[in-house]
N, C-alpha and C positions, 0 to 999 in steps of 0.2 A: 444242345441248348438247355436242356433241363438242368444239367449240372450248374451252368452259369446262373440260372434263375435261383437254384437252391442256395448258392453261395451269395448271390447279390442281395437277396432279401434280408438275411441276418446282418450282412454288412451295412445295409442302409439303415436298419434299426439301430445298430451300434453307433453309427454316425450321427443319427438324430439324437440319441441319448447323450452322446458326448457333447454335442453342441448345446443341448439343454443344460447340462451340468456346467459348462463354461459360462453360459449366460447367468446362471444362478450364483456362481462363485464370484464372477467379476462384475456383474451388473451391467455389462456392456451389451452392445447390439449384436445379435446372432440371428441368422436366418438359415433355414434348411428347405431345399426344394427337392421333391421326389417326382420323377417323371417316368411314365411307361408309355410304350407305343408299339405299333406293328411296323415291321420293316420288310419291304419287298426288294429283292435284288432285280433291278431293271436291266442293267448292262454291266458286265464284269468280264472283260477279255483278259486272259492271263497268258504269260509265257515266261518261264524261268529256265536258263538265263535269257535275258532280253536280247537275243541275237538269232541268227539263222539256224543254229544247232537245235533249237527247241521249237516245239509246235505251239502256235497260238491257238487257243480255243476259248469258247464261251463257258464260263463257270455256270451261268444261268441255264444253259442248255443241258448241263450234267445233273444238276440238283433240281428239286421240285420248285415250283413258283409259289408255294404257300408262304404266307407271312410268318416271320419269326418275331417272338416277343423280345423287346429290348427294354432296359431300364437305365436310368441315369440319376445320380444324386449329386447335389451341389450344396455345400455348406459355406457360409460366409461369416467370418468373425471379424468385426470392426473393433479393435481394441484401443483405438484412438481416433480422434476426429478425422485424421488424414492417413491412417495406417490400418491395414487389415489383411487378412488371409482368406483365400478362396481355395477350396478343395473340391475337385470334381472326380467322381468315380463313374465311368461309363464303360462297363464290360460289354463287348460285342463279339460273340463267337458262334458260328453256325457250322454244324457238321451234319450232313445228311447223306443217305445212300443215294446213288445215282447210277447212270449207265453211260459209258463212253462208247460212242458210235464208231470211231476209227482209231487207229494206233496214235498214241500221244507220247512225245518225248518231253518230259517235264522234270526239271531239277536233276538232270543227269540220269534219270531212269526212263525206261521205255515201258509204257502201259498198254497192254493189249485191249482191244474192244471187249466190253462186257461190264458186269456190275462192279461197283466199288463204292468208296466213301469219299466225298469231297468236303473240304473245310475252308472256311473264310473267317479271318479274325482281324478286327480293327478296334481293339480295346484302347481306352484312353484313361489315364490316371494323372491328374495335374494338381500341383500345389503352386499357387500364385500369390506373391506379395503385392499388395496394391496400396 
């Protein structure tokens, strides 16, 4: 999670500076929103592939229940009364050590009980014309 935070902060700064530069050059309407929050995984049952050959297990039971820090940036550039662009950067990646309590068949591999590292990623990068 620390790597994502280290990458996201400079990226958000560059995004804000770029939006400011566009506003100064074009004189058009620009807005930038920066958000930060805590994320708790409440329920996340996983199984790959999604059939009887794999073991369904709770990712929440494997990793800690501590909150993860998340960030999101949104920039909107309205270059005409009825035309604009919206750019959203929302990186979300959690990797934490955990313990598997029983054997797990996941993504074609068999994992024995014991310590390991679990990861969850749901990043979103969107560019929208409105």
